[in-house]
Backbone bond lengths (Angstrom), bond angles and torsions (degrees), N, CA, C in turn:
res aa  C-N    CA-C-N  psi(-1)  N-CA   C-N-CA  omega(-1)  CA-C   N-CA-C  phi
1 M - - - 1.469 - - 1.560 107.37 -
2 A 1.332 116.58 128.18 1.443 119.05 179.83 1.515 110.47 -89.92
3 V 1.298 115.12 143.22 1.502 120.58 177.37 1.510 107.91 -81.33
4 I 1.321 115.14 129.29 1.447 122.19 176.50 1.495 108.18 -112.19
5 G 1.346 117.74 125.91 1.419 121.25 -178.54 1.533 111.82 93.00
6 V 1.272 116.47 -158.04 1.477 123.03 -176.59 1.504 107.78 -98.76
7 P 1.356 116.48 121.12 1.477 118.96 177.57 1.528 109.47 -67.91
8 H 1.344 114.87 143.64 1.425 122.55 173.63 1.559 110.59 -112.27
9 F 1.298 116.85 127.71 1.428 120.61 -179.20 1.548 110.92 -112.88
10 C 1.315 115.65 146.56 1.493 119.58 177.64 1.513 108.27 -129.96
11 N 1.303 114.51 158.99 1.490 122.78 -176.19 1.530 109.90 -119.92
12 D 1.337 116.09 61.47 1.470 119.28 -178.00 1.534 111.90 -65.02
13 A 1.359 114.14 -29.99 1.481 118.16 -177.74 1.563 111.91 -76.68
14 G 1.314 117.19 -13.63 1.492 121.05 176.83 1.560 111.34 72.34
15 V 1.366 116.72 29.07 1.473 117.81 177.68 1.498 111.21 -79.28
16 A 1.300 117.68 161.97 1.478 123.84 -174.63 1.518 108.85 -80.86
17 R 1.347 119.20 -30.70 1.499 122.57 -174.05 1.506 107.59 -137.76
18 I 1.353 115.45 138.31 1.447 123.86 173.87 1.517 107.07 -124.48
19 R 1.312 118.74 124.90 1.470 123.55 174.19 1.505 108.53 -89.56
20 I 1.342 117.85 131.06 1.441 122.40 -179.50 1.510 110.75 -133.76
21 G 1.302 114.93 165.00 1.499 121.39 -176.63 1.499 115.17 -96.68
22 V 1.290 118.53 10.60 1.471 123.04 -179.01 1.524 112.23 -130.82
23 G 1.313 117.23 158.64 1.473 120.10 177.75 1.485 113.03 -106.23
24 E 1.329 119.69 -13.76 1.478 125.55 175.61 1.483 110.65 -120.86
25 F 1.330 117.38 124.49 1.464 119.84 -174.94 1.546 108.86 -165.60
26 Q 1.312 115.87 177.48 1.427 120.08 172.67 1.531 110.03 -118.71
27 C 1.267 115.16 136.91 1.487 122.82 174.70 1.526 106.03 -98.63
28 M 1.332 116.31 132.24 1.456 120.71 177.81 1.543 111.33 -117.54
29 G 1.291 118.56 10.68 1.467 122.60 179.57 1.510 109.90 75.80
30 A 1.307 118.55 -98.74 1.419 124.99 176.96 1.544 109.10 -116.63
31 S 1.295 116.38 172.22 1.468 119.61 -179.88 1.522 109.07 -70.99
32 P 1.356 117.36 147.91 1.468 119.32 177.47 1.511 111.71 -55.65
33 P 1.308 118.57 145.22 1.442 127.01 11.25 1.518 115.89 -92.70
34 H 1.311 116.20 13.79 1.487 122.25 -175.65 1.532 113.16 -99.23
35 D 1.337 115.93 16.26 1.453 120.38 -177.06 1.530 110.30 -78.12
36 H 1.384 113.52 160.21 1.485 118.51 170.49 1.517 106.85 -101.34
37 P 1.342 118.64 176.88 1.439 118.02 176.88 1.500 109.70 -55.70
38 H 1.358 115.19 134.87 1.496 122.17 -176.10 1.537 106.86 -72.45
39 V 1.338 116.27 110.56 1.431 121.09 -174.98 1.532 108.24 -105.84
40 F 1.375 114.10 133.10 1.470 120.96 178.63 1.553 107.39 -78.70
41 L 1.323 117.07 128.29 1.486 120.83 177.93 1.516 107.15 -122.95
42 D 1.306 115.18 138.90 1.480 124.70 -179.46 1.521 107.17 -130.94
43 M 1.328 115.80 113.11 1.503 122.03 -177.96 1.512 111.05 -73.47
44 G 1.348 118.89 -18.55 1.436 119.41 -176.48 1.521 110.91 58.57
45 R 1.278 117.17 -124.61 1.501 122.55 -179.53 1.557 111.69 -91.71
46 D 1.330 115.53 -8.66 1.456 120.47 -177.13 1.581 109.18 -77.32
47 D 1.265 116.22 163.20 1.436 122.49 178.33 1.507 113.59 -102.91
48 E 1.334 115.53 -5.13 1.469 120.60 179.29 1.528 110.58 -144.13
49 I 1.370 114.50 155.79 1.412 121.14 174.53 1.542 108.18 -151.66
50 I 1.289 117.38 147.81 1.491 122.98 178.50 1.466 110.14 -106.88
51 C 1.323 119.94 130.32 1.435 121.98 175.83 1.507 108.80 -71.11
52 P 1.344 116.45 128.22 1.468 119.19 -178.62 1.548 114.87 -69.70
53 Y 1.307 116.48 -16.60 1.476 119.44 179.49 1.520 112.54 -89.71
54 C 1.283 118.43 -47.80 1.482 122.11 -169.82 1.505 112.95 -113.47
55 S 1.357 119.29 -5.87 1.451 126.49 176.39 1.537 112.31 65.87
56 T 1.367 117.51 19.34 1.462 119.90 173.78 1.509 106.58 -69.97
57 V 1.339 116.36 135.19 1.473 122.09 171.97 1.494 108.34 -89.79
58 Y 1.324 117.79 124.29 1.475 123.78 175.11 1.518 107.87 -104.55
59 A 1.305 118.07 129.12 1.421 122.02 -179.19 1.530 108.42 -122.74
60 R 1.337 116.73 131.57 1.439 122.12 -179.24 1.536 107.77 -76.60
61 A 1.349 114.27 133.45 1.516 121.21 179.07 1.513 105.73 -127.48
62 S 1.320 115.33 112.29 1.467 121.19 -178.99 1.531 111.77 -64.45
63 N 1.303 120.77 -18.50 1.452 122.36 -179.56 1.515 112.09 -84.69
64 L 1.344 119.59 -4.01 1.439 124.51 179.88 1.501 110.13 -102.85
65 S 1.382 118.21 143.33 1.430 120.93 175.75 1.550 106.93 -82.60
66 P 1.355 115.58 171.90 1.496 118.55 -179.73 1.526 113.18 -62.37
67 E 1.359 117.20 -20.74 1.460 121.67 -179.70 1.525 112.40 -92.13
68 E 1.337 120.30 -0.91 1.468 122.34 -175.14 1.523 111.78 -107.24
69 S 1.269 115.56 157.43 1.452 122.91 173.08 1.519 108.69 -149.68
70 D 1.334 114.49 157.31 1.456 120.39 177.01 1.544 105.40 -132.19
71 P 1.333 117.18 106.25 1.429 130.58 12.21 1.562 112.54 -71.11
72 P 1.306 114.91 150.27 1.479 119.64 177.73 1.530 114.21 -58.87
73 G 1.324 117.00 151.64 1.439 121.49 174.45 1.470 117.61 88.93
74 C 1.339 118.55 11.73 1.461 120.29 -178.65 1.534 113.65 -89.47
75 L 1.354 117.02 -11.39 1.456 119.33 175.73 1.482 109.14 -74.39
76 A 1.329 115.76 118.13 1.487 121.10 -175.13 1.555 108.62 -89.65
77 S 1.317 117.53 -44.90 1.446 123.32 -178.67 1.493 111.02 -168.66
78 A 1.337 113.89 169.07 1.464 119.62 172.87 1.526 106.04 -123.68
79 A 1.291 117.26 84.41 1.510 123.07 179.78 1.486 111.62 -73.67
80 S 1.278 115.94 145.24 1.497 118.72 177.50 1.518 111.54 -93.41
């Protein structure tokens, strides 16, 4: 299944680092109703970025598809 739009990731497990297969996405903190403002993050040429709201470190992993995360289950949605 292809992701359409901007993927949204959440950190319900409260881990320090989430590996993802995309460089542009939105962090929403935790799943609603405990989410923070959904902030667009763009890694550009970097391999990591820190969410300014929840301090989750997102690391780009070329072996993951846009629908995958490590730990699994962090993709919340792919909003258009």
